[in-house]
C-alpha positions as CSV (number, residue, x, y, z in Angstrom):
1,M,0.0,0.0,0.0
2,E,2.9,2.4,0.6
3,Q,3.9,2.2,-3.1
4,T,0.3,3.2,-4.0
5,K,0.5,6.1,-1.6
6,A,3.7,7.2,-3.1
7,R,2.2,7.2,-6.6
8,I,-0.8,9.2,-5.3
9,R,1.5,11.8,-3.7
10,E,3.5,12.0,-6.9
11,F,0.3,12.6,-8.9
12,L,-1.0,15.2,-6.4
13,G,2.4,16.9,-6.4
14,R,1.9,17.8,-10.1
15,Y,-1.1,19.9,-9.2
16,V,-0.9,21.0,-5.6
17,N,1.8,21.4,-2.8
18,S,1.2,18.0,-1.4
19,G,4.3,18.0,0.7
20,Q,2.3,19.4,3.5
21,L,-0.6,17.0,3.0
22,A,-0.9,14.2,5.6
23,D,-2.0,10.8,4.3
24,D,-5.2,11.0,6.4
25,Q,-5.9,14.7,5.7
26,D,-9.1,15.6,3.8
27,M,-7.8,17.0,0.6
28,F,-11.2,18.7,-0.2
29,A,-12.0,20.2,3.2
30,S,-8.4,21.5,3.4
31,G,-8.7,23.2,0.2
32,Y,-5.9,21.4,-1.6
33,V,-8.3,20.1,-4.3
34,N,-11.8,20.8,-5.4
35,S,-14.7,18.8,-6.8
36,L,-13.5,19.4,-10.3
37,F,-10.2,17.9,-9.5
38,A,-12.0,14.8,-8.3
39,I,-12.5,13.8,-12.0
40,Q,-8.8,14.0,-12.6
41,L,-8.2,11.9,-9.5
42,V,-10.7,9.3,-10.7
43,L,-9.0,9.2,-14.1
44,F,-5.6,8.8,-12.4
45,V,-6.9,5.8,-10.3
46,E,-8.3,4.2,-13.4
47,N,-5.5,4.9,-15.9
48,E,-2.4,5.0,-13.8
49,L,-3.2,2.7,-11.0
50,G,-5.2,0.3,-13.2
51,T,-8.3,0.3,-10.8
52,P,-11.7,0.5,-12.4
53,V,-14.0,3.0,-10.8
54,A,-17.7,2.1,-11.1
55,D,-20.6,4.6,-10.9
56,G,-21.3,3.3,-7.3
57,D,-17.7,4.0,-6.3
58,L,-18.0,7.7,-7.1
59,D,-18.2,8.8,-3.5
60,F,-16.0,11.5,-2.1
61,D,-15.2,9.2,0.8
62,N,-13.3,7.0,-1.6
63,F,-11.1,9.9,-2.7
64,R,-11.1,12.2,0.3
65,S,-7.5,11.5,1.4
66,I,-4.4,9.7,0.3
67,D,-5.2,6.9,2.7
68,A,-8.8,6.7,1.3
69,V,-7.6,6.4,-2.3
70,A,-5.0,3.8,-1.3
71,R,-7.7,1.8,0.7
72,F,-10.0,2.0,-2.3
73,V,-7.4,0.7,-4.7
74,A,-6.4,-2.1,-2.3
75,A,-10.0,-3.1,-1.8
76,R,-10.7,-3.3,-5.5
77,A,-7.5,-5.3,-6.0
78,A,-8.6,-7.7,-3.3
79,S,-12.1,-8.1,-4.7
80,S,-10.7,-8.7,-8.2
81,A,-8.3,-11.4,-6.8
82,H,-11.3,-13.2,-5.3
83,A,-13.4,-12.9,-8.5
């Protein structure tokens, strides 16, 4: 999961000063990103992390923090492995 978090931090660093962003910090509430950026984040998760995002997954709670995104990716990988 740490490798996934590092990739998420790298992605965020292209758009925001993510060096000050804690893994559990709410990116939206803290003002680092906005709802429009959520689309870019979803596309990153799908295209760069190889994790499909279904309509039912489009919940801010899945993308609110670095930890949340990493957990989402890990959960999808685990469910794919069991399928």
